[in-house]
NUDO-88386 format. One record per atom (N, C-alpha, C, O): residue in one letter; x, y, z. Coordinates in steps of 0.2 Angstrom, whole numbers, plus 5000, padded with zeros to 4 digits. Each point is the difference from the previous one (the first is absolute). Example, Ala and Ser with C-alpha at 12.3 -4.5 7.8 and 13.67 -1.06 7.14 Angstrom:
A506649725039A499650065000A500450065000A500549995003S499350064993S500450065001S499650055003S500350065001
! end
This chain:
M536757705370M500149954997M499449945000M499849975005A500050034990A499549944998A500249945001A500649995000N499049955002N500149945003N499849974994N499450005000V500949964994V499949974994V500249935001V500549975001G498950004999G499949934997G499949964995G499550024997I501049945000I499949964995I499749955000I500249955004F499250044994F499749935001F500149964992F500050044995V500149905003V500249984995V500049925000V500449975003G498950004993G500049934997G500549984994G500150054996S500149905003S500449994996S500249944998S500449975004S499549994990S500049944999S500649994996S500349965002S500050074993S500749994997S500550025002S500549985000G499350105004G500650035004G500150064997G500450045002V499249984992V500150064997V499950075003V500350055001T499149935001T499650065004T500450005008T500350055003L499849905000L500549995005L500550044999L500250045005E500349954989E500650044999E499750085000E500250045004A499449964992A499850085000A500050045006A500250055001A499349915005A499950015006A500550015005A500050045005E500749924993E500650015004E500550074997E500550035003K499349994991K500450044998K499750075002K500350055001L498849945000L499750065002L500350015008L500250065002Q499849875003Q500350015006Q500750044999Q500050065003E500349924995E500850044998E499950084998E500350045003L499349974994L499850074999L499550045005L500050065001F499549915001F499850045007F500349985006F499849965003E500550074998E500649975006E499550025007E499650055001G500649895003G499549995006G499349974998G499550005005S500349984989S499449974999S500049925002S500549975003E499050014996E500149935003E499649954995E499450004998L501149965002L499549934992L499649965005L500249985006I499350004992I499649955002I499749974995I499650034996N500749895004N499949954995N499349965002N499949985006M499750044989M499249965002M500149945001M499749985005E500749984993E500149925001E500349995007E499749965003E500850084999E500349995007E499750055005E499749985005D500450074993D500050055005D499350045003D500050045005F499549944990F499450035001F499649965006F499849945000D500050105005D499549985006D499450004999D499649955000D500150114999D499450045000D500150064996D500550024997L498650015005L499850074995L500350035005L500350044997E499849965007E500350065007E500650024999E500250055002Q500449904993Q500650024999Q499950074995Q500550045000F499149984996F499850054996F499950065005F500150054997N499949965009N499850065003N500650015004N500150045004D500549914995D500750025003D500350054994D500650015001F499150024994F500450024995F499650084997F499350005000D500950054999D499850054997D499950004992D499550024998V500949964999V499949964992V500349954999V500549985002L499149974994L500049954999L500149984993L499650024996L500949945001L500349984992L499749935001L500149965005I499450034990I499749934999I500449984994I500050034995G500249905006G500249994994G499749914999G499949955003S500050064990S499749914998S500149994995S500250054996S499949895001S500149994992S499349985000S499649995005T500250014987T499349984997T500149924998T500649984998W498949995004W499849934998W499450004998W499650055001G500249884995G499349974996G499850074997G500450034996Q499049985006Q499450054997Q500350065004Q499750025004G500850014995G500250065002G500250015009G500150055002D499949895002D499850015007D500850015003D500549984997P499350055009P500650015003P500249915002P499749955000Q501050065003Q500549935003Q499649975004Q499650035002R500549934999R499749945005R500050025007R499549995004D501050034998D500150025007D499550065003D499950015006W499950024990W499550075000W499549975000W499750045004V499849914994V499449975001V499750015006V499650045000D500749935005D499750025006D500150055004D499650005005P500850054995P499850055003P499550064995P499750045003L500449964989L499650024996L499149995004L499650045001Y500549885000Y499150005001Y499950035005Y499650045000E500849945007E500050035007E499650064999E499550025002M501150034992M499850085001M499450024996M499850055000E499949894995E499350024997E499749995005E499550045001N500549915004N499549995003N500050055009N499550025003D501149984999D499950055006D500350064998D500450035004M499649994991M500150074998M500550045006M499750035005P500949964995P500450025005P500050094999P500050014994D500050055009D500150065000D500850024998D500450015004L499749994989L500750024998L500050074999L500450024996S499150045006S500050074999S500650035003S500349995005G500050054989G500750045001G500649964998G500650034999K499449905000K500649964997K499850024993K499550004997K501250025000K500349994994K500149954997K500549975003V499250014991V500249954998V500250004994V499650034996A501049935000A500049984993A500449944999A500349975004F499550014989F500049924998F500450004996F500050054995F500349895006F500649984994F499949934999F499649965004G500750014990G499849935001G500249974992G500050044995A500249895003A500149964994A499749984997A499649975003G500550024989G499449984997G500649984994G500650025000D499049954994D500449994994D499450024995D499549974998Q500850094999Q499750044995Q499949954994Q499449994999D501049974998D499949964995D499649945000D499549994996T500749965009T499749935000T499350005004T499649955001H500350115003H499450015003H499950064999H500150035005G499750014990G500050074998G499150015003G499850055003E499949914995E499450015002E499750025007E499450035001H501149965004H499850025007H500650035003H499950005006F500650034991F500850035000F499650045008F499550045001V500949945004V500050035006V499450035004V500150035005S499249964992S499549985001S499950005007S499550045002A500949935002A499949985008A500250085004A499850015006L500550044990L500250065004L499250045002L499850035004F499749954990F499550044999F499549965006F499650025004K500549924995K499449975007K500450015006K499550005004L501150004998L500150035006L499950075000L499750015006K500450054991K499850065001K499249995002K499950035006K499549944991K499350005002K500050005007K499850045004I500549884998I500049995006I500250065005I499650045003F501149984997F500250055004F499750064999F500150045004E499549984991E499750055000E499249995005E499850045004S500049914995S499349995004S500149985006S499649985003C501250035000C500250015009C500250075001C500350015005N499450054991N500250054999N500850024999N500050065001A500549924997A500750005000A500050054992A499650004995L500950045006L500150054996L500449974995L500650005000T499049984993T500649964994T500050034995T499749974995S500550105004S500150054994S500750014998S500250044995Y500149925010Y500950005000Y500349934993Y499849954999G500750094999G500449954997G499749984991G500249954997Y499550095001Y499750004993Y500649994997Y500550025002T499649944990T500549974997T499750024993T499449994999S500950034995S499949994994S499849944997S500249965003V499550034992V500049954997V500450004993V499849964995D500650075004D500650014996D500549965000D500450005005G499649964990G500649975001G499949925002G500549975003Y498950014996Y499649945001Y499850004994Y500050044995D499749875004D499849984996D499649935002D500349955000F498950075001F499649965003F499250014998F499850054998E499949905002E499349994997E499550045004E499650044998F500449945009F499650045004F500149995008F500149945003S499850125001S500150015006S499750045006S500050065002L499649895000L499550045005L500350075004L499750055002A500949944999A500450055005A500350054993A500650035001Q499149984994Q500150054996Q499450055002Q499449985000E500950105001E499450045000E500450054996E500650015001G498950024993G500350044995G500649954998G500049945000D500550114999D500650004998D500549975006D500650014999Q499249975005Q500549995008Q499749925002Q499649974998F500850015007F499949945002F499850035006F500150065002C499649905002C499850035009C500749985005C500049985006G500450014991G500649995004G500649984995G499850004994L500949975008L500549964996L499949954998L499849955003A500250054990A499949944997A500849954998A500350034996I500049935006I500549964999I500049944995I499849955001D500650074995D499949914995D500950005000D500450034997N499649915007N500649975000N500149944993N500649994997I498949995001I500249954995I500150054993I500449984996N499350065004N500250044993N500350074998N500250024995Q499950005012Q500350075002Q500449995005Q500250065002E500249895001E500450015006E500450065001E500250025005D500150004988D500550055000D499750065004D500450045001L498949965000L499750075002L499850005008L499850055002T500249914999T499749965007T500550055004T499750055003E501049954999E500350055004E499850065000E499850045005V500249994987V499850074999V499450025003V499950055004R499649914993R499350015001R500050025008R500050065002V500149895003V500049985006V500450085004V499750025005E500850004992E500250055004E499850074999E500150055004A499649954989A499650064997A499450005004A499850065002W499949895001W499449985002W499950035008W499650035002A501049945001A500250025008A499950075000A499750035004K500950014991K499950085000K499650034999K499950055003Q499549924993Q499450034997Q499449995007Q499650045002I500649915002I499449985006I500350045005I499650045003K501149984998K500450045005K499550084999K499850035004E500249994989E500050055000E499250024999E499950065002E499649894995E499450015002E499649995008E499450025001M501149955003M499650005007M500550025007M500049995006G500450064989G500550055005G500349975005G500050025006L500449934991L500349955004L500750035000L500549975002
! end
């Protein structure tokens, strides 16, 4: 059985709630809150699968608790070869539709630069109404997009479907 680590940065709690639901759905997984539980990049080595969560802020940036770890990753380039990685996060497609969940793409690019396998967990853009997202690749997001401001009633269903998808794609 693969060892799953769920790393999450969340300011308003939406992405953290999704991470907690994912922890329930991935039996035996470990939840690492970037603010409270993250010590250093070596923690990534404890897991075969990394589910990376962040809300999107400002000009499409990852949540603030990711700033230092991502800076360190860009400079130290840890080798994450063989790690299966998928991304999830919250955004507001109405008020901040010009950068909707763009943090997912920024996270993906950094993890890819560290040789992680990041082709997992892509989801359709159907059902969303936003102006632009760096996370959009063709007709998909490079992860799970959550919008509790405008589509709260869809969050739980989306998280559950995404967990099932990840399990199938990663053979868990």
